N, C-alpha and C positions, 0 to 999 in steps of 0.2 A: 778542520774537520778531522780528518785521519790524526790527529795529536789530540784534539781535545775527546775525541772517541776511543782511542787506543793508547797510546804511548802515557799521557799524563797519568790516566786511571790504574795502568800498569805500574808506573813507580809509584805512586798512592799505596797500591794494595802490597807492595814488597815492602815499604815502609812500613807501613800498619801490620802487617804480618811479623816484622822483627820485634816492633814494639810489645803485642801480643804473645810473642815467644819468650820474651824476658817479664813481662808482668805474670806469665806462669812459673816462671824459674823462680820469682822471687816469692810467688805465692806459696812455692812448694816449701821452701826454704823458712818462709815463715810459717806453715803449717805443721813442718816437722818442731820448730822450736815451741810451739805450744802443745802437742803431743808429748813432748818430752815435760813441759812443766805441769800437765795433767796428770802425769804418770807419777812425777815425783809428789805433787799434792796428795794424790791418792796413797802414798805409803806414810803419810804422817795421821795417825790414827788415832791420836789423844783427844780427848774433848776438848782442852783448853791448851793455848800454849803458855806453859809459867816458867819460871826460872829452874824448876827441877828439871825440866824434860828439853828445855829449850837447848842445851849446851850437845845432847846427844844429836838431835835434829843437824844442830849447825855443823859437827862433824862429819855426818852422813852427805849432807848438800857440800861441803867442802871438796871430798871425796871424789863425789860426781863433777866437781867443776874443773878439777886437776886431770881429769879423764876426758874433759871436753873444753879444754881450755882455749881452743879455736873457735869455739861459738861463745862462751859465757865468759864476762870479766868477774861476777861475783855473783852469789845468793844471798836471800836474806828473809828472815821470816819477820812479820811485823803484828805487833799485837791491836787488839780492835782499838785500843786508844793511841794508836799511832806510834808506837815505841818499835824502832827497827833495829833488828839484831843482824850483822852481815857475818859474812865468813871469813873477814878479812881480820874479825876481833872485834870492830867498831859497833857502838850502841848508838845509834841518833835519832832524831825528833821528826817524825815525817808526817806529823798531824795537820800542818800547814801545807804538804806539798800538792800541787793539782791531780796529781793521778792517784794519791790516796782520799783525795775529795771524791773525785771520779769513781772508784771502785766501792767505797764504803757508802756513799750515797745514791749509787745507782743500782739498777737491776741485772746487769751485765757479770756473768761467770767469772769474766777475764776481761784485761783492757790491755792495749799495747800503747805507750806513751810515746810523746813527740822526742826528738833527739834532747841529750843533755850530755854535759860534759863529766867524764870519769874523774872523781878525786883521785883516785890511783894513779892512772898515766896520762891524763889531760886528752883523752880520745874520746869522738862521740860515741853514745850508747844509746840506746831504746831499753826501757823497763818493759816486761812480761809481767803483769801482776795478776795473780789466780787467787780467788777466794777459797779457804779454807773451811770446809763444813763438816758437821757430827751425824750423827745418823738421823738425828731428827731434823735435818735441813737447815741447821742454824750455824751462823758464821762465828768460825771460832778463832779464826786469824787471816793472814793472807802470806801468800808465798809469793817471792818476790827475784826475778831473774835479770839481770843486769845482761844485754846481748850486745856483743860488739858488730857494727855496722859495716865492716872492713870488707864483709862477702857481698852485702849489697852495692859497696861502691866499685868492686870487681865487676859485677853483674851490669851494672849501668855503664861504666868505662868499655867493657865488651861490646855494649850495643852502640857504642859513638864510632863507627868505622869512618863516617866522613867528617868526624870533628865538628858536630853539630850540637849546639846547646841540647842538654838532656838531662832530666832532674826527677829524682822521686820524691814526692811532697805529701803534704797532708792536706786532703782537699778542703776540710770544716777550718782548719788553722792557718793555712798557707804556709805552714813550715815546712822547710826544705831538709828531706833526712839528709839524702846523698846527691849530689850533682857533678857534672863536668867543668863548672864554672863556679865563682865566687857567689854565695848565696846571695850578697846585698847587690848584685849586678842588675840593671834595669836594661832590657833589649832596647837598645836604641833601633828605632825602626821598625816595631814589633809587626807591623800590619805586613812588613815584606818576607814575613813569615806564613807557613802553615803548620799548624797544630796537630799532632798525632799524640792521641790521649788513650789510654787503656787502664781500668782500674784494677787494683790488687785484691783477687777473689775472698782471700781469708780474711781482709779486713776492709772493714765499712768503709774509710776514709783514707786509704792510699791510693794513690794514683802515679804512672810514670807517664811522663810526657816529652816529645822530642817535638824541635822547632826546627823545620826543616825550611831552608830558603826557597822561596819560589823559583829563584833562578836556576836551581839545581834540577827543579821537577821539569822548569820550561826550556831546560838545556837544548833539547831537541828542535827547539825552533830556531837555531842559528841560519842552518841550511836553508830554510824557508826564508827566514828575514834577509840574507844575502839576496835572494831572489825576489822577493819583495822590495828591498832597497835600489835594487837594479831598476824595475820596473817603475820605483817612486820617484827616482831619478829622472828619468825620461818625463813621466807624466810634470813634474815638475819643472822642467826645462821647459814645455809645451806651454805649461799654465803663465810661466812668466812672460813668453812672448804674448800670449793673448790677452793677459792683463796689462801690459804696457800699451797694447794696442786700444783694447776697447775700455777696460774698466774704469780708468781715469776719468774718463767721461760722463759715468755714472756716479763715480765715487764723490766727487766734486759737489755736485748738489746736493747729496745726501748728508755730507759734513756739514754743508751750508745750515741744511734744515737742522742738522743735530744741535748745532750752535744756538740756531733761533728757540729751539726747544729747551734747550740752558737758562736762556733768558727767561724764557717763560715760566720756569720753576721759580726764578728770584724776582719774579713780580713784573717781569717788563713784557710787555704784549706788545712786540712791532712785528708788523707785517713783513713778507719777505717777496722779492721777485720771482715770480716762479720761472724754472726753467722752460723755454718755450722749445728746446730741439727735441725733449722727449715726451712724447704725448703722456706717458705714466707718469712721469716727473713733473710735468706743468700741472696734470690734475692733484697731483698731491700737494703741489704747492697752494693751489686754489683752495684746496680742503682746508690746508692748514689756516689761512688767511680767513678763509669764513669763521673756522673754529675761533680765532682770534677775536674775530669780531662777534660773534655770540657770546665769549667771554667776557667781554668788555661791556656788552649790551645787558648780560645778566647780574655784573657787578654792580652797574650803575643801576639796574631798577632795585638790586636789593640795598644798596645805600639808600636810595629814594624811599623804599618802603620802610626801612630801618627807622629814617628821619620822621616818615609820617608817624609812625610808630611812637616814636619818643614825644613827639610833639602833640599827639592824641592823648599818651599818658599822663604828659604833662598838665593840657589843659583840663583832663578831667579831674585831676588832683586840686588844680588850680581853683576850679569852679567850686570844689568841695570846701575851699578854704574860704572864698569870699564871706559867704554870709556866716560864717562861723561866731567870728568875734563880734561883727554888727550887733546881733541880737543880743548879747548879754550887755554889751556897753549903753544900747538903747534901753534895757530894763532898768539899768543903773540912772540913766539920767532922767526918767521918768519918775522912777523910786525919791530920787532929790528933789524934783519937782513938785511933787505930791507933799513931800515932808515940809518943805520950807522954800521959800523964794529966795535965791541966794548966789551971790558969784559965783558958786562952784559950778553952776548949771553953765553959766557961760562959759567959764574954762574947759569943763568937759566936751562942750559943743566945739570948743575950739581944737581942742586936742583931738577931738574924733574927726575934723575936717581934714586935719594933718594926715590923721590916719588913712581916710578916704583919697585923698591926693595922691599920697605915694602909695599906697597899697592896692587901692581898688580903681584908680582912675585910668588906667591900660592894661593890657595883658602882655605886657611886657616881662620878660622871663629874669632879665638882669637890671640892676639899676647900680649907680655906684655905692661905695660904702658908707659915704656920710649920710646920703638919704635913707639907709637899712638903719642905722643908728638914731636918726632924727624919728623915724617910724616908731622904734622901740621905746623912745624915750617918750613918745605923745602916749604909747600905751601904759606905760609905768605910771605916768603923771594921770591918767584918767583911774588905775586901779588903785594909786593912792588917795583920790577923791574918795574913793569908793570904802576903801578899809582904812582909810586915816590913818592911825600910827600902829597899824596891824604890823607893818613891818618897815625897815629901811632899806634904802637900795644905794648900790653904789657901782659904777662903771669905771675900768683901767682902760683904755684903748691902745695903750702902748704906742709902739711904730707903727700906726696902720699906714698904706700906701693910699694916701688921699687922693680922692678920683676913682680908685680903682675899680673894675668890675665885679659885683657881686650877685650872687643868686638872692631875688626878692624873697621876703617873707620867711626868712630864717631863724632869727635869732627871736622875735615876738612869741612865737610858739611856744619856745622854750622856755621862756620868762612864765608865759601864761600856764603851762605845765607845773612850772615852781611854785605859782600862787596857789593852783586848785589841788594839787595832790602834796602840798607840803605847808604853805604859809596859811592856808585858809583851814587847816585841821587843826592848827597849834592854839593852845590856850592862852599863850602869852606871846608879846612881838617877836618876830624874828629878823631875818634880812635874807636879802638877794644880793649877791655880787656876780657883776659881768667882767670878766677879765679876756682880753683878746692879745693873745702873745703869736710870734712868727717864728715857725721852726723851718728852716731851709727855704722851700718853696711853696709854702701853705699857711694858711692861718689855723692855729688851736686855739678857738674858744671856749671858756669854761664859765656853765652859768650856774653856780651855787646857790642852795637854797638851804636854811636849817630846816630841820625836820625832826620834831619829838620823839615819833616811835618809827626807825626805819625797817620796812619789811624787807631784810635781803632775798628772803624767796621770791618776792615778786619782783624786787630788781631784774634778779637772774633771769626771772622768764621773759620779762622785758627786753634784755638785752640779747637771748637767744631769739626773739623775734626781730628784733632789729638786724641781727648778723644774717638770717635767712631773707632778709628783705621783706618779711611778712606785714601786710598794712591788713588791720582789723576791719570789719564791714562794718557798715552803719555808725562809724565813729564812736569805738569804746574808750576805755580808759587810756589815757597818751595817746589820743589821736594825733594831736601835733606832732609828737614825736615821730610817729611812724610815716607822716606825710614828709616832714622836713627830709627824712632819713633816706626815705623812698627817691624824692627829686635829686638829692645830692648823687645818690648813686647812678641815677638815670642820666644824668647830666656830666658827670665826671668820671665815674668809674667806681667800682665796689670797694677802691681803699678809702674811699670817702664815707662820710657818714656821721650818726650819731652813735654815743654809748654811754652808760650811767656808770658813775662810780661811788661806792659808799663811804662813809668815814663816820666820826664819832658824833652824832646828832645832825648829821647833814649829808645831802645828796648833790653830786656834782653831774652835771650834763657837758658831756665833751664833745665838738663837733670840729671836725676837719673839713677847710674849704680851702682849696687853690687858690692860690695869689695869681690873678688873670693878668697879663701884662697889660691888656687894652683897657684904656680909660674910658669912662662914660662921662661928660662934661653936660 
């Protein structure tokens, strides 16, 4: 309390007083230079700075410089178009210099630049640039004074009595004017320093800053620290004795509990043996086992509910599919029977029976891929009876895994979609091609159909709906696509499904279906 309330504040106040005194000293020095520049500017009476009068003013400025060489490196007169005449006899173009832009474009009467290197002696200088105005208040040119910053360096060095980092810098540009260290140094562990800062009054953006090590401020803690250390050692020895005797019996079961909890994080829900020696630890162990039991129950419940949800969604989808094709087929057979008594009727009925047997005879979700292809073949044959020579059909089965498990009612809706949204709308005969490829561990099935007028905008809309797992209500256009897409995602995950690709006068439905190792005989 004594250190925090008295000693540390006194040290900080003393340091701050030192920084503020140096700030006042710099401010006084800067104010003197500005006053001298204003006096010199007032002696230039001409309305305009021209070649005729420039030499006269340069000579006067040179005389003033020689009598004040400890403060000024040089003077210059700058025309409004950026041409600068120096007391050294040089004439340079400064229109693109930052300080000229700042004084010519701003409303300030004068500016003080950041440090620059003098070409005369390679020393750092600052420029004080003053506007020259006529009686009407119009700017007729600028007076520039190059001021040596050696005196500023002396002030900063004089404040550095303890060899602490100290610098005078521009608060806006972060440019260092003078410093007790190299300008490019970065203070390692700067958080170990306390910053003491004071602005320069006659400059809107200069500031002097000292970094005082916290260890210096708190050095009076040493004696107190030794006392605390002595008591600390005594307490530590006592604590070690207590820990050796009592704590081990507590730490061991807690460590065991910690190990069990880490296993839980990795998904292993293993119960533990509670410690019967301690009532509290025994209660904690029993609570942990109860928690594990509740988590297992909750996980099983969630898995069961998710499984029921999937089954319910699938059955709902499947129940919508069952009558979908049956009605169309019966209408076809009815139309054929009315039109003529033909063997085509018998053939159609035979294919329809195959469809019923494979597609509607049971509620199995999966059949083998060969039965799925038979189901597709029966459907295509019925449609060929209906549309006769409206299209040709080919299938390339590739290297399919015979007997492999396959989601029922996947291919037929895609071919149906190709007929009703492609072939049926064409005036001339078309084609439907089914190609089955194997890519890594999945089937990639392409159903390609010819199409006279490909509506790219509609295809993109359908792909968007398929990607977002959208299912149109009441069976809109492309119902079969959405149905197959959603069932694939429900059963196998979002990386599987259906998407459409357009080509020249054709549309391709691409289906991805995993190759399931399990076989159905």
